C-alpha positions as CSV (number, residue, x, y, z in Angstrom):
1,M,-71.5,-22.1,-5.4
2,R,-72.0,-23.8,-8.7
3,N,-68.7,-24.8,-10.3
4,S,-69.1,-28.5,-11.1
5,R,-70.7,-30.2,-14.1
6,L,-72.7,-33.4,-14.0
7,P,-70.5,-36.2,-15.4
8,Y,-72.9,-37.6,-18.0
9,A,-75.0,-34.6,-18.9
10,T,-73.3,-34.1,-22.3
11,A,-73.5,-37.8,-23.1
12,V,-77.2,-37.8,-22.3
13,L,-77.7,-34.9,-24.6
14,V,-75.7,-36.4,-27.5
15,L,-77.4,-39.8,-27.0
16,G,-80.9,-38.1,-26.9
17,I,-80.2,-36.3,-30.2
18,S,-78.8,-39.5,-31.8
19,S,-81.8,-41.5,-30.7
20,I,-84.0,-39.1,-32.8
21,A,-81.6,-39.2,-35.7
22,L,-81.3,-43.0,-35.6
23,C,-85.0,-43.7,-35.4
24,C,-85.3,-44.4,-39.1
25,C,-82.6,-47.1,-39.1
26,Y,-85.2,-49.8,-38.5
27,G,-85.8,-48.4,-35.0
28,L,-83.4,-50.5,-32.9
29,P,-80.4,-48.1,-32.8
30,G,-82.8,-45.3,-31.8
31,I,-84.3,-47.3,-29.0
32,M,-80.8,-48.5,-27.7
33,T,-79.3,-45.0,-27.6
34,G,-82.4,-43.7,-26.0
35,I,-82.3,-46.3,-23.3
36,I,-78.6,-45.7,-22.6
37,A,-79.4,-42.0,-22.3
38,L,-82.1,-42.7,-19.7
39,I,-79.8,-44.9,-17.7
40,L,-77.1,-42.2,-17.7
41,Y,-79.7,-39.6,-16.8
42,R,-80.7,-41.7,-13.7
43,K,-77.1,-41.9,-12.6
44,D,-76.6,-38.1,-13.0
45,M,-79.8,-37.4,-11.1
46,R,-78.5,-39.4,-8.2
47,Y,-75.4,-37.1,-8.2
48,Y,-77.6,-34.1,-8.4
49,E,-79.9,-35.1,-5.6
50,K,-76.9,-35.5,-3.2
51,N,-75.8,-31.9,-3.7
52,K,-78.1,-29.7,-5.7
53,M,-76.1,-26.5,-5.3
54,Q,-72.9,-28.0,-6.7
55,Y,-73.9,-28.7,-10.3
56,D,-74.7,-26.2,-13.0
57,N,-75.7,-28.2,-16.1
58,L,-79.0,-29.7,-15.1
59,D,-80.8,-28.0,-18.0
60,S,-78.8,-30.0,-20.6
61,L,-79.5,-33.2,-18.6
62,K,-83.2,-32.6,-18.7
63,T,-83.1,-31.7,-22.4
64,G,-81.3,-34.9,-23.2
65,R,-83.9,-36.9,-21.2
66,K,-86.7,-35.3,-23.2
67,L,-85.0,-35.9,-26.5
68,S,-84.3,-39.6,-25.6
69,I,-88.0,-40.1,-24.7
70,I,-89.0,-38.6,-28.1
71,G,-86.4,-40.8,-29.9
72,I,-87.6,-43.9,-28.2
73,S,-91.2,-43.0,-29.1
74,M,-90.4,-42.3,-32.7
75,S,-88.4,-45.5,-33.0
76,S,-91.2,-47.5,-31.5
77,I,-93.7,-46.0,-33.9
78,Y,-91.3,-46.8,-36.8
79,I,-91.0,-50.4,-35.7
80,L,-94.8,-50.7,-35.5
81,Y,-94.9,-49.3,-39.0
82,L,-92.4,-51.9,-40.2
83,I,-94.4,-54.7,-38.7
84,F,-97.6,-53.3,-40.3
85,A,-95.9,-53.0,-43.7
86,Y,-94.6,-56.6,-43.4
87,Y,-98.0,-57.9,-42.4
88,V,-99.9,-56.0,-45.2
89,A,-97.4,-56.2,-48.1
90,G,-94.8,-58.7,-47.2
91,A,-91.1,-58.5,-47.7
92,E,-91.6,-56.4,-50.9
93,A,-92.6,-53.4,-48.8
94,F,-89.1,-53.1,-47.5
95,S,-87.5,-52.8,-51.0
96,D,-90.4,-50.8,-52.6
97,P,-92.4,-48.6,-50.2
98,T,-95.0,-47.9,-52.8
99,V,-96.2,-51.5,-52.6
100,I,-98.0,-50.8,-49.3
101,W,-100.1,-48.0,-50.7
102,K,-101.4,-49.9,-53.8
């Protein structure tokens, strides 16, 4: 009988979505929200493993995990881009993105 919901499934989903949305804010907020989502995912999976038949929102938990991994990856790539831009064009690349392509 499935009548309970995992306690952090909605939070994991929201944090996964926000990690994608925040990846362009210099990368750090996207990485932080993605890591928090993965920590909460792990806590909820422990609840789920104890009693698999009790919970009914495992799909949203798994979706949130996938989104947080995508958000962490995108944020990491953006940070690598920022490091590359700083190395190639210096601090001017942050105020004028066209400097890097000249």
